[in-house]
N, C-alpha and C positions, 0 to 999 in steps of 0.2 A: 401905497397901496393896498387895502385888507380884503382878505375875500368874507363872502358871508358864513362859510364854511367856520370860521376862524381861523386865526391866525393869517400871518400876512402872506403873500404873494412872492414876495421874495426868500422868506424864508422855507417855503415849501420848495419854492424851485432849486433852493442851494442842500438843499434836504433830499431830494429825490434825485441831482444829479450824484452826492455823494453815493449815495445807497447804489446807483444802477450803475456807474461809474459815464454817465456821457459828460461831455464834455461840452455838450451844443447847448445852449440854451433858448434858441429856437424851437429845435425839434425835439427837448424838453416841456419848454413852453403848450406846443402844440399838443404833446404823449397827455399831459395835466389837464388840460382843456376838453379832448375828447372825452374825458372820465370824473367831469364836471369840478375839476380840481380835486375830486377824493384821493389822497396821498396815499394810504393804505390799500385804497382797491386799484391806484394806478400800480402803485409799486407789483402787487400783487398778479398781477394780469401783464407784467414786464418780463416777470422768472417764472411765469408760469403759463404755457400754450394754451392749457385747458383750464376753464371755470372750474368756481370753487364747489363742488361736491357736496351735496346735501349733510346735513346731519349722520344718516342712516349710513353713508358711507365709508364713516373712520372705522379703519381695522384694529383687530380687534383677536391677538390671541392669546389672551391672557383665562384661565378658569372661570377668570368673575366678568357674567357677559358684561359689554356696555352698553348704559340705557340708549331706546331709539331717539328718545323726546329730548330737545333741548332747553336749560334754564329758560322759564317766564320773563321776558321783562316787565319791570310795574310801568303802571301806566301814567307816571311820571317822565319816564325818555320817550325821547321821541325816536321814530326808525328810520334810517338816514337810506335818502330818496333811490332807487333802483338806479345800476348805470347805466350808461348806453351802452350800445352792441360795438365789440372791438374795431377797431381800425381796421377797413378792407384791404385788401392784397395792392387795390390800385394805390392808397395810401401808403403802404409799405414802400411798393417800388420808387413811389415819388420820393422816400425817406430813406430809399439807400443809400445814393451818393452823400448824406451829410453822413452816413454811419463810416461809411471809407477815408471822408473828409476828417472827422473825428477820433477815430483810428488811429490815424496816421499823426494827427497831433498828437492822440495824448504818448504814441511810442515816441514820437520826441520828447517831448516833456519829460517824460518816464526816463528816460537814457542823459537828458541833460540832469535832473535831478538827480539822476544815482551819483552820475558824477561829483553833484556840486556835496551831496550825502556824503560821499566817502573824502573829497576834502574837507569838510567841514569837520569831521571825525577825526581825520590824521590833526590837523589843526588844533583840534580843542584835546585829545591826549597828549599834543607835544606841548600847548600851554600849559595843561594840569601837571605833568612833569616836571615842567619849571619853576610851581609853583604859581603862576599866575592867576591859574584856575582855583577855586577851591575845589575840594573834594565833594564828590557828590553824598548825599546821608546814606547812612546807613541797611535806611529803613525802604529806598527804594533800588539801592544795590539788591538787597537781598531779595523782595519782590518782585524785581527782573528773574531772580537766578530762579528760586524755591516755588514762583505761581506760573501756573501752565495758564496759555491765553484766554483760555473759558472761565478760569476761575480768578484771572483777573480782571475781566468783564463783568464776572457776578460780583466780586468787591466793590468794583465803581457803582454797580447800580445800587449794591448797601449802601455805602455811601451817599449817594444823592438824594434817595428814599429819605434816610434818614435825615437828609440837612432840610428837606422839605416837611417830612412830617415829623419830625422830630418832636414837637410841644408835645405829644404824648409822651403820657411815659413806656418805659420799656418794656411792663406787663400788657399795656394794649397797642404795642404793635406786634405785626407777624416778624416771626425769628426767621425771616431770609439766610438761606445756608449761603457762604461767599463762598461756595464753589461752584465747578460746572453742573449742567444738567443732567448729565447721567453720574455724574461722583452724587447727586442730588440723590438720583434714584437707584443708585445703590445704599446707600443710605437707609434708604425708606425700607427698600428691601433684607436688609442686614437688622434693624426694626421694628422688622413686621407692620410697618405707616404706610396710611395710603401717603399720599404727595400731592400737595397743593401748590399749584403754579399759576402764577399771575403774570401778566404780560400788560408792559406798560407802556401806552400812548398816551408819549408827552403833549403831545397836538390834539389831543381831545378834550373837548370842550369839560364831558363831564370826568375825566381821569383825574381831577384835584379834589373836587365832590366826592366820589366815591373813594378812596384812598383817606378822605380825612375821616368821614363821617362811618363808611362803613366798616373797610380793613383794619383803623385805626379805633375803630372800637371796642370798646373791653371785652364785650360780648361774642365780639369776631374772632378777635386776638386770641383771648383765652383760650378758647375752641380750639383754633387752628391749631395754636402752639402746643394743645395738649394732643391732639387726635392723629395729625399729620407730619408731614416734613416739607417745609416749607420754601419754595424755589421763585424768586421772581428773574425778571432781566424786560432790558427796553427793547421796544422794538429797533432801536436807534443801532441798537447792538448786532452785530453780526453772528451769534447765540440765539442774541430771541430773537432776530429777522426769521431765522430758520424755524426754529419754534414755534411762530403763528403762522409758517408754513405748512409745517408740517402737521398743525391740529387742528387747521384750514379756518384761523381765528378771521372772524370778518364786520364783529361789530365789538365796539368796544366801548365800555373798559371790560376786559375780557380776563375769566379765568375757566381754570380746569381742575378736576381731579384723576388724577391716571394712578396708575400701579406699573410694576413693573411686571411682564409676562415673562414667555419664553424665546430664545431665538433672538434674545438682546431686541426684544421688541418693546413696545409701549402698549397699556391697556388703557382707553379711555371712557370713564364712569363716568363724568361729567361734565358738560362745558357749560360756563355760566358768561353770558353776552349780557353788556348795557347796566344802564344802572340800577343796581337795589341797594333794598334800606339792609340795617343789618338786620331786623329779625327776617326778612327775607332770604338771604346771605344765610342765616341761623337755620332758618327750616333746610336748606337745598343742602346745606354741609352735615347736617343731624341724618338727611335721608340717608344719603348717598353714605354715611358713616352704618346706617342700621341694616342698607342693603348690603354691603360688604361684611359685617360683621360675623357670619356665616364662613366667608372665604377666610379674612383675616384669621378666628378661630382655629379654621382646618390647617392654614400655614401655619398659626403657631404653635399646633398640633404638632406638625410635621416637622417644625423647625425642634418642637422640645425630644421628637422620637430621634430626629437625626440625632440631637447634642446625648442621647440615650443608649444611641446604639453606637455610637463615639467614646463616649465612656465605658460603655462594657465592652466595647473592643482596644479602649487603652486596659481596661483593667484585665483585662487578656489577653494581651499582650505581656503584662508586669506580671501576671500570674504565667505566663508559658516561660516569660526572662527569669525569672524566679525558680522554675521547674528545672530550667536548661542551667541554670548556675548551679544547682543545688547535685543535677545529674552530673556537670561537668564537675562538680566537687569529689563526689564519691567515684566516676571514674579516676580522678588526680590519686583519689585515696589508694584507691584500688590498685594504678599502677605503682603507688607508691610500697604498699605493701608487696604485691609482687614483686618488685625491684628490690623490700627486703630482703624478703627469703630469698631470691634468687643471691643476691648477696652471703645470706648465712649459708645459705646450698653451694655456692661456691666457695665461704670460707672455710665450711667444713670439710669439705673435698680438698682444698688446698692441707689441710692438716693430715687428712689420714694417705695422702700424695707423700708429703714429707715424713710421716711417720712411717710408711711403709719403705718410703727408700734408707730409712734413719735405720729399721728392722735389718734392710736388706745389706746395710755397709757392716750392723752391727754383725751381721752373720756374717757375713763376709770378712770381715776380720775376726772373728771367732774363729773362721774356719782354716783362715791364716795362719793364728795363732797355733791351732791344734795341728794344722800340717807342717810350721815349724818347731812346735814339740815334738813330734815323732819322727822329723827330719833327726831333730839333736835326738832324740831317745837311739833313733837306728846309730848316728853317729858315734854315739857314747859305749853303744855295746858292743861298736865295732874295736873301738879304743882299747877298749877292756881286754880283748882276747879271750881265750878259753879260761876256764874256772883251772886252776892246779891241783892235783891231785895232795893228798893228807902228806906230809914231811918236815923235816925237821926246820926248813925255811921256808913252809907256808905257816900262813895268819890267821887263824878261825876269827871273824866278824860277824856281828850279830847286832841287826838295825830294827831297833823300834822307833813305827810312825807312830801320829798324835790320833790315828783312828783306832791303835792296839792294835795293829797286822805287825806280824814282827818277818824283817825278812834276812835268810842268814847266807856268807858266804867265803868262799876261800880268796886269798890275794898272796901272793909272793911278799915277803916280811920286806923286802927291796922297795915295792910298790908306797906310793907316794900317796899323803891322803887326801891329794886330788883324786885319786884313782878312786877312793871315795863316793866323793862327791859324783865321779862320773855313776860309776854303780846306780846312785840315789835318781842320776837324774835318765837314766835308761829304763826302767820301771812302769810299769803301767800305772801302778797302785797309788801314784802320787804324782802331783801336776803342779805343785808349789815352787814358784821362781825363785823364792828369797829363802833362805832357811840354814841356818846349823846344825854341826854336829859336835853333839855336847856329852862328856863321860860324867857318869853321877858322882863314883865313888875313886879316885877324888872330882869333883867337880872341873873339869877341865871343855872348857871352848875350843873346839877347833875350825877356827876362823881361816879368812885366808889367808893371814899374817904366816899358817903354819902350812900352808899346801905345798909345798917342797923338801919338807920332813917325811923320809920313809915312816915305814906303818912303827917299825925293829924304834931305829930313833927316839918315835917319839908315845914310848913305851905303850904301843900298842898289841907287841910282841909277846905271847907265842897266840893269843885269842883276848878281843877286847867285846864288850858292852856297851854301843853309842844309842844317844833318843839323837830325833832329826825333830829338832825344834824349829818351827815354822816363825819367821822375823815380821814383825807387821807394816 
């Protein structure tokens, strides 16, 4: 059985059940019959409690004002008949037991299906480990891992569109982004372009003609690819169905021009519904681009200003870092110089203290030597005893010093040569420690080996003249 609106009743019924989740065939048939088997209108009414608002009620939070009119339909397209009023409260009360029964059946079937899926997964994994099943293709695995549900749905739509309308050259097809709607919207925002949205209704009779003759015409495709970021989705898909509700799509073929707005909203700039020729589509798109040029230029200037400000901040940050590094280098150099000076001052102070201690030690040693010399002189003077008076047993000795000074003293003739040395040691005018007494004529040195001789035995009696010779 085939419905007059296009497409078999069975296909529409199955599609309506897949979208709404209702499993009661009689209930779905009654709902579709109430809307004259208009699949899009029945689905829209089922998922929303309110009717479709007028074109001017589309929210827009962007700085670019959304046009209040809707793109005009060509004369060749036929308007869809006005839908009848939705079922009343009495009909909903009558259908309520069907919802309860089908909900219970759906819950039971869902539990059974979940158990079967888990058991099937375990068996499949076990057979795969044992080598009875071939491994999955790497491409499918990567896709399941790396693509989100919206991106997978978009990629599937692109693949179907290229399969159904792939006879045209690549340059004659819109380059639909194989990503989710929000990601495509963000891409258009980054590229400072408008976004062209196409919602695909596979069951509508005008869609194949529109895609083949309008969207895939080189005139429209080249303009769209150059000036827009393209995104398409099928209303059979989850995201395509959501976008058809968000954009209030009521007639197909359906296209829209949107742009990103504030607070994660979108601004609807143009809504194109119904069959269009390439010339009409191009004129509408050119008008939208011209009307949005000022806003896009402002956005580009704003983006350029942000880039310039960012570059300026980066340059300022780089200059600040360079200045900071230079300051840090100077501070390190200053600290190193200060530490060097402190080390030099410390080394100088250390040397000064060592010199002072050396001088103190030298002075102390000199004082000790001087004290020892004084004690020795005193001891020697005491050991000499008093100088004897002149007599036959007294020897007169004259001592000549290197400085030219002379000293004369009388000694007992029995006194030893040691007494002469003791006398020299007791004098204040001479402080050398190593010296010897020498006679000039004849030259005789009276060294330590003659200390025990008496003056008389040494030939120095009754008088003698000796030189004090300092030894090196």
